[in-house]
C-alpha distance (Angstrom), angle and dihedral (degrees) to the residues before:
residue distance angle dihedral
M1 . . .
L2 3.73 . .
Q3 3.81 117.2 .
E4 3.77 111.6 -120.0
E5 3.81 112.5 -111.5
E6 3.82 113.9 -114.2
Q7 3.76 114.0 -111.7
A8 3.78 116.3 -118.9
I9 3.78 110.1 -120.9
P10 3.73 114.1 -150.6
V11 3.80 117.1 -134.7
V12 3.77 119.2 -153.3
S13 3.78 119.2 -160.7
I14 3.83 121.5 -170.4
T15 3.77 117.4 -162.5
P16 3.86 113.0 -161.8
L17 3.80 117.3 -126.1
V18 3.83 87.6 -133.7
N19 3.67 114.9 49.8
I20 3.85 116.2 -168.0
S21 3.79 118.5 -161.5
F22 3.86 120.8 -117.9
D23 3.85 92.5 -107.0
R24 3.80 88.4 47.0
L25 3.82 90.5 -129.2
S26 3.80 96.7 117.1
A27 3.79 139.6 29.4
T28 3.80 132.6 -165.6
L29 3.83 131.6 -158.9
L30 3.71 120.6 -138.8
I31 3.91 114.6 -150.8
Y32 3.76 114.1 -162.5
P33 3.80 127.3 -166.2
P34 3.82 109.2 -89.1
L35 3.95 115.9 -97.1
P36 3.80 119.6 -142.2
D37 3.77 114.9 -104.0
K38 3.82 91.4 0.4
N39 3.82 132.1 115.2
T40 3.80 107.7 -104.1
L41 3.80 135.7 167.8
N42 3.70 112.9 -63.5
S43 3.81 121.8 -151.5
D44 3.79 90.7 -144.1
N45 3.74 96.5 62.6
L46 3.79 101.2 28.3
E47 3.86 93.9 118.5
E48 3.84 89.9 51.2
F49 3.90 89.6 49.7
L50 3.85 91.5 51.2
H51 3.73 92.7 49.1
G52 3.79 89.5 47.8
S53 3.77 87.5 56.1
G54 3.76 89.5 58.9
L55 3.81 98.9 -102.7
C56 3.84 108.8 142.2
H57 3.77 106.3 143.4
G58 3.74 134.3 57.2
I59 3.72 99.4 8.2
D60 3.79 111.8 172.0
H61 3.77 103.5 -133.7
D62 3.73 93.3 -168.7
A63 3.81 89.0 55.3
V64 3.82 88.5 49.6
E65 3.80 91.1 55.2
K66 3.80 90.1 48.0
A67 3.81 90.0 50.2
K68 3.89 90.1 51.2
R69 3.78 90.2 54.6
I70 3.78 93.9 49.0
I71 3.86 91.7 48.2
A72 3.88 92.0 46.4
A73 3.87 89.4 50.9
G74 3.79 91.3 53.3
G75 3.77 99.0 -147.7
N76 3.83 127.5 -172.4
E77 3.81 96.0 -122.1
I78 3.80 132.2 86.6
T79 3.83 109.1 -117.6
E80 3.74 127.8 -163.1
I81 3.80 120.4 -158.9
K82 3.80 131.1 -178.0
I83 3.77 98.4 -125.2
A84 3.82 103.6 173.5
A85 3.91 141.8 17.0
G86 3.70 126.8 -163.2
T87 3.77 127.6 -139.5
M88 3.80 114.4 -96.3
P89 3.75 116.7 -133.5
E90 3.79 117.1 -113.4
H91 3.75 112.6 -131.9
G92 3.78 120.6 -135.8
T93 3.78 128.7 -119.6
N94 3.77 126.8 -115.0
A95 3.80 122.9 -114.9
Y96 3.83 115.4 -102.5
L97 3.80 142.6 173.5
E98 3.80 118.4 -100.1
Y99 3.85 107.2 -159.7
A100 3.79 118.4 -140.2
L101 3.87 91.0 -149.2
E102 3.69 135.8 32.3
I103 3.74 115.3 -89.4
G104 3.75 131.9 -176.8
P105 2.78 178.9 126.3
I106 3.81 90.0 -127.8
A107 3.87 127.5 158.0
G108 3.80 91.0 -110.7
L109 3.80 145.1 -72.1
C110 3.81 117.2 -61.0
L111 3.82 108.4 -132.0
P112 3.77 127.4 -149.0
D113 3.70 93.8 -100.6
G114 3.85 91.9 56.1
S115 3.88 96.8 -103.1
I116 3.71 122.8 120.8
D117 3.84 126.5 -123.3
F118 3.79 100.8 -144.6
R119 3.84 89.7 -170.8
E120 3.79 90.4 72.2
R121 3.79 100.2 74.0
R122 3.89 97.6 140.9
I123 3.78 92.4 -138.4
M124 3.86 90.5 138.0
V125 3.81 116.8 28.8
G126 3.76 126.3 -168.6
I127 3.86 113.3 -125.0
K128 3.76 132.6 -171.2
A129 3.87 127.3 -143.1
G130 3.80 112.9 -87.3
E131 3.74 93.0 19.9
I132 3.88 116.2 138.1
I133 3.77 108.0 -121.7
A134 3.88 101.0 177.5
K135 3.75 143.5 -15.2
K136 3.73 126.0 -140.6
V137 3.80 116.3 -123.1
P138 3.86 104.5 -151.3
A139 3.78 123.3 -124.1
V140 3.89 113.9 -95.9
P141 3.82 118.0 -136.4
G142 3.79 119.1 -128.4
I143 3.80 126.1 -109.0
P144 3.81 115.5 -118.9
G145 3.76 120.7 -118.6
I146 3.83 129.6 -141.1
S147 3.80 126.5 -133.7
V148 3.73 123.4 -139.0
L149 3.87 85.9 -102.0
G150 3.83 91.1 58.5
E151 3.79 94.2 -105.2
R152 3.81 120.5 146.5
I153 3.85 112.9 -116.0
E154 3.78 112.7 -154.7
P155 3.77 117.5 -130.3
K156 3.82 128.1 -142.8
N157 3.75 106.1 -98.5
G158 3.85 120.3 -140.1
E159 3.82 114.1 -102.2
D160 3.76 125.0 -124.1
I161 3.84 123.5 -127.6
R162 3.76 131.3 -135.7
I163 3.81 113.0 -128.9
A164 3.82 117.5 -154.9
T165 3.80 125.6 -172.2
Q166 3.84 132.1 -162.4
G167 3.76 133.6 -165.8
E168 3.75 118.9 -11.7
A169 3.89 96.0 2.3
D170 3.78 132.8 89.3
Y171 3.82 136.5 -174.1
F172 3.89 115.1 -128.7
E173 3.77 110.7 -156.1
E174 3.83 96.7 -164.2
S175 3.80 93.0 58.8
L176 3.86 95.0 27.5
S177 3.83 87.1 -131.5
V178 3.75 136.5 130.1
K179 3.81 113.5 -139.9
A180 3.73 134.7 -177.5
T181 3.81 112.4 -114.4
G182 3.75 93.2 -166.1
D183 3.81 142.2 12.5
G184 3.77 115.8 -80.7
V185 3.86 149.8 104.1
L186 3.79 117.2 -53.0
S187 3.79 121.1 -138.8
I188 3.81 134.0 165.9
V189 3.75 119.4 -134.2
K190 3.83 118.8 -161.8
N191 3.90 95.0 -20.1
N192 3.89 99.2 -75.0
T193 3.77 103.3 44.6
I194 3.73 112.5 89.9
K195 3.80 118.7 -163.3
V196 3.77 130.1 -170.7
S197 3.85 111.9 -173.5
P198 3.85 119.6 -163.3
K199 3.76 87.3 -163.6
Q200 3.83 121.5 39.7
Q201 3.72 127.7 -165.7
I202 3.90 119.5 -159.0
N203 3.76 108.2 -164.8
G204 3.81 97.5 -156.2
N205 3.78 140.4 0.9
I206 3.77 130.6 -24.4
D207 3.80 99.6 -118.8
F208 3.75 143.1 120.1
K209 3.84 89.8 -53.6
T210 3.82 93.2 61.5
G211 3.79 99.8 22.9
N212 3.79 119.5 -152.8
I213 3.73 115.7 -28.6
D214 3.89 120.7 -133.9
S215 3.79 109.1 -167.8
Q216 3.79 133.9 175.0
G217 3.79 93.3 -174.2
C218 3.77 143.9 38.0
L219 3.82 111.4 -36.8
T220 3.82 122.2 -170.3
I221 3.84 118.8 -171.0
S222 3.81 117.2 -168.2
G223 3.71 92.7 -167.1
S224 3.87 132.6 38.0
V225 3.78 135.8 -76.2
Q226 3.71 107.6 -111.6
A227 3.79 122.7 -134.1
G228 3.79 114.0 -76.2
F229 3.93 93.6 17.9
């Protein structure tokens, strides 16, 4: 018994003359060699053809003129030209705290002779009532982009932050500032929580681990103050 021959299945592939990227932020034009007695691209109505393909933003007019010259020349090669570019969205920035004074922990204080005083780590900073500790820099919204098809592309907006205070510190919304409401020692808890303690307890020694302590209030040290601190 003869095995039946498999039938060949023709596959037809159509490549669009205007190819728009997946993110719709760029478009290219494919120029094919002209075929006899067939409708092909015409340099006289190229702009009309591009608009008919949906392109309405970011068309590169220099690229259009270049495409017209290639079409008019009627070459024998396939040419691809980037014909349009959309506008990328500009993402916003998150809100953050801008401190009015240097806080730690830092490696140490750089002295005029270039050496570093490793005792000055600014882990605990003395603060006086009414002193501005930090100001909130608000979040900035993003700017939308536009695709080559004229579509709005939503940006990523900046996110706000929640500011918490403890002890002798308070956040004032009208001035976007954190101020000390009493004398004490400033410390930062988990980045956005600002604490001013009128009484400070040091469970241990004053040494390189703590650095020098600058206090405007009551300070209790359970250990000893090491030499030079």
